[in-house]
N, C-alpha and C positions, 0 to 999 in steps of 0.2 A: 518442369516447374523451376522457377528461379529460386535458388536456395536462400536468397536474401529477402524473399517475400514473407515477412513474419505474420501477415494478416491472413494468409491462406490456411484453411483447416487441414489437419493431418488425419488421413484416413488409413486405417489398418484393415487390410483385406486378408481373410483367412481361408485357405483352400489347400487340400493336399495335392492338387494337380498343379504342377509347375507352370504348364501352359496357360491355365486359367488365371494364375497370378500375373503372368506377363501380359496377357490380354487386358486385364483390368487396369494394370498400371499404365499401359500404353493408351488406353481409352480415356482416362481421366487425369493422367499425370501432368497435363499442361495447366490444370486448374487447381490441383491440390498437391500437398506433400503426401506421397503414397508409400506405405510400408506394407510388406507382405509377411505372412507366417504360414508354415505348412501344417500346423496342428493347433489344437486348443491350448496345449501346454506352452507351445512356443509363443502364442498370442498373449497369454497371461504374463510370460516373462518380459515381453516388450512393454506391456501396460505397467508393469512394476518398475521398469527402468525409468529413473527420474530424467534421463536425457530426452526422452520422448514424451510429448504431451499429446496423447491421442484424443481426438475430438469425436470420431465416428468409427465404429467397428462394423465391417461388412463381412459376414461369415457364411460359408457354405454349410448346409445342414448335415449332409452325409459325409463323414470323415472317419478314418480308422481311429480307434480309441474313443475318446469322448466326442460326441457329435456337437453340432452347432447349437442345439438347444441347451445342452449342459453348459457350454461356454457362455452363452448369453445370460443364463441364470447366475453364473458366478460373477460376471461383469456387473449385473444389476445389483448384486450384494456388495461388491468390493469397489466398484467404480461407477457409482450411480449417475455421475454427470455425463458419462460417455453415451452417445446416441447409438442405438443398436439396430442393425438391418440384417435380415436373414435372407440368404439365397438358397433356393431349393428347386429340385425337379420333381419332388413328390406330389402326388395327387391326393394324398390322404389328408383331407381337410380337417378332420377331427384332431389329428396329430398336430397339424399346423396351428389350429386354434388353441390347443393346450400350450404350445410353445409360446405363442403370442401372449396369452394371458399370464403365464408364469414369468416370462422374461421381459415384459413391457417393451416389446419390439416396436420400433418406429415404423418400419415398412417391411414388406415381404417382396422380394424380387424373384421372378421365375427364370430358370434356365431354359434355353440359352438366353443370356443377358441381352437386353436391348439397350444400346448406348444412350439413346434419347431418354428412355425411362430411368436409366441409372443416373444420368446427369441431373435430371429433374429431382430425383429422390435425394441425391447428395446435396444439391443446392439447399433444399429445405432442411435436411439434417444438419448441415453446417450452420445454418441460421439458428436452429434450435440449440446446437452445441454452444454457439456464441452466447446466447441468452443464459444458458445454464452456467457457463464459466463466469460470466459477469456476476450472476447471483452468488456463485461460490466465492468469488473474489471479494464481493461486498461483505459476506459473512466473515470471511477471514480478516478483512480490514477492521470490522467492528470488534472481533475477538482480540486482534492484535492491539488495537488502540485502547480498549477497555482494560486489557491486561496491564498495559503501561500505566494507565491512569490509576488502577488499583494499587500498583506498586508505589506510585508517586504519592498517593494520598494516605497510604497505610501508615508510613512513619510519622508524618506530622500529626495525624489524628491520634495515634498511639501516644505521642508526646503530650498532646493536649490533655488526653485522659489521665496520664501520669501526673501532669502539673496540677490538674484539678484535684486529684486525690491529695497531693502535697499541700495545696492551699487549705483543703478541708481539715487536714491534720493540724496545720499550724494555727488555724482559727477556732479549733474545737473548744479550747478552754476559755476563749473570749478575752484573754489578757496578753496579747502579743507584745513582745518587747519592741523597742524601736528598730533593732537589728532585724528581728523577724518581720517587722512591717516592711522594711526595705527589700528583704528577700521575697516577700509576697508580691510586692509591686513589680519586681523583676520577673518573677514567674508569670504574673498576669500579662506583662508585655510580651514575653515569649509565647504565651498562649495566643495572644492577638496576632502575632506575626505568623505563627503556624496556621492559624485559621485563615488569615488573609491569603497565604499561599494556596491553601486548598481551594478557596473560593476563586482565586485567579486561575488556577489550573482548570477548573470546571468552566469558567467564563471563557478562557482562551480556547478550550476545546469546542464549546458550543458556537462561539463566533466564527472560528475557523471552519468548522463543519458547515455552518450556514453559507460561508463564502466558497468553500472548495469541496463541499460534501459530495458533489456529483462524481468525483474522481476516486476510483479505487484501483489498486494496483496489485497485480500478481508479483510476488517476490522476484520471480525470474525475469520479469519484463521491465520493471520500472527503471527508467534512466533519468538523469538530471534534466535532460531536454523534455522528456514526457511530463515530469512533474511540473515544470515551469509552464509548459504549454497548456496543461490541464488547468492549472491555477488561473492563468490569464483568460482562459475560455469560460471559466465558471465564476470568477470573482466579479461582483457587480461594479465594473469600471464604467465611468462616463466616457464619452467619445474623447474628450480632451485628455483624460487620464490615460487611456489606452495609447494615444498618439505619443505621449511623453515617455512611454516605456520602451526600452530597447533590449533585445536579447541577442547575445553573441555566444556562439558555441565554438570554442577553440578545439576542444576535444571532449566528446561526451563520455559518460561512464555510467555503470549500472549501480543502482542503490540496492544493495543486497539485503539490508536489514531495516525494518520499520519504515518502509517507503511512505506509508500513510501518515505516520507521525511526522516524518520529515516534511510532508505536504502541509501539515498543520503549522510547522515552524515557518515555512516559506510564506504561508498566508498571514501569519502573525507579523512577520518582518515587513511584508508588503503593506499591511495596514499601518504600521508605524511609519513607514517611509512616506506614504501618501499623506498622513497626518502632518509629518514634518515639512512637507513641501507646500502646505497651504500658505498662500501669500507670497511665494517665490515667483519672481517676474517671469522667468523662463524655466519652469521645472523640468527636470530630467531624472529618470530612474533607470538603472541599467543592471541587467542580470548577465554575468559573465561566467561561463562554465569552462573549466580547464583541468588538466591533470598535473603536468610537470612532475614534481617529486611525489605528489599525492593528489587525489581528486579533491576539488573544491568548487564552491559556488560563491561568487562575489556579488553582493547587492549594494550598489552605490547610488547615492542621490546627491544633488547639488543644493540641498537645503541649508538651513542656518547652522548646522553642526551641533555638537553637544558640548556644553560648557565644561571646562577642565574639572571643576569641583564635582560635577555629575559623573564624568568619565572615571574619576578616581574610585568610585564605589559601584559603578554600574553593574558589574558582573558578580559582585559579592553581596550587595544589599539592595533592597527594593527602593530604588530612586527613579524618578521620572522627570522629564521636562514637560509633560503634558497632564499635570494634575488637574488643570482647569477643564480638560476634556475627558476626565474620568480615568486617566492613567494612574497606575499604582506602582509600576516598576517590577512587579512580580512576573509579568509576561516574559521578559527577557531571561529571567532565571529559569522559567519553565523551558524555554527554547534551549538553554544551556544544558539542562538536565536531559532533554531528549537526545541531543547530540552526544553527550558523554555516555549515555546508556549503551551505545554500540561502539565505543572507542573513538568517536569523533570529537569535535570541539567547535567553539565559536569565538571569533575575534572581532573586535570593533576598533576602527581607526576613525578619528574625526578631526577636522580642522574647523574650529569655530568660525562661523561666517562663510564657510566655503562648501564643505561636503562631509558626508559620513559614509563609510564603507564597512559593511558587515560581511565577514567571511565565514562560511560554513566549511569546516574541514572534515573530510571523510577518510577513514582508514583505507589503505590499498585493498583491492578487492579480495585478495587471499586472506588478509588479516580480518577483514569484515566477515567473510564467510566462516572463518574459524570461530569467531565470537558468536555468530548466529547458531552454530551447531551445538553450543555448550548447553 
């Protein structure tokens, strides 16, 4: 098996006979990543190792210590996404039936193993494992994104609640002084801004999921190239829009934290870029991925640029050049908060009348991993 083939399933074969392990690995090793273990305990140790992502476990039934049935029952409890196959030479059908029912075994293979039968079973098992992993990743993506949204919405909503109580206290006696009236007006404006941010966070999330919702990423797999490719595959681009978009990968890098939230950021920026390019004679939009001193993604368009008076407040206040199209300016602040949440950042450079470049800065992979472990 080519060690660089990341699409191939990883099979763990468990058998106390060393020759059986060698035979199995030799028989299917050209199609799958194969690991072997001599016992149930050794198999569990491999499954618990984060370096290995096991898709299918194939285990012999009769082994010293814990048998294959016990092993499969533990795997069913602790690693339910792993597809389980039992290998046995036993003729005791009642025993096998009990093992199948209790361990939710995908297939039973009889010794001596038939290579054709094994390949057929593994092909179907790998497909089932892929489906399970996609479902698991989708749930993880939903959990990850909802956790971020809950964190983002909690503070402004709490602020609104506190402001509302303050207004209630100030107006309870019905005779507010002019100074108190000014304070009430300021508080009301702050409430409006916080509410607007909450609404925009939700709107940005819904719109981005609608455009890029088909893509979910395992933390260990998502790279900048994959996020961009998935976005362009799922975003509702017209033929003309797809032609004007260029992607250049100088050096790819892994997105170790919040890949699905970063996907929402890319979707939001793409939406803004396409909006800015309306009416441009020969529109171009480019994604550039590089590392240099730190990982980064540049998104550049040759649109009309951003006026200096807007640029001055763009990353601090909700300002927009697209108010006529429903823009509020809060979306860019949302993107900024996403990037800052894992130690990254966002920069904007613009030449009015020429171009705009938005740079997403990512921490170096070790720093990013440290933050994600906290």
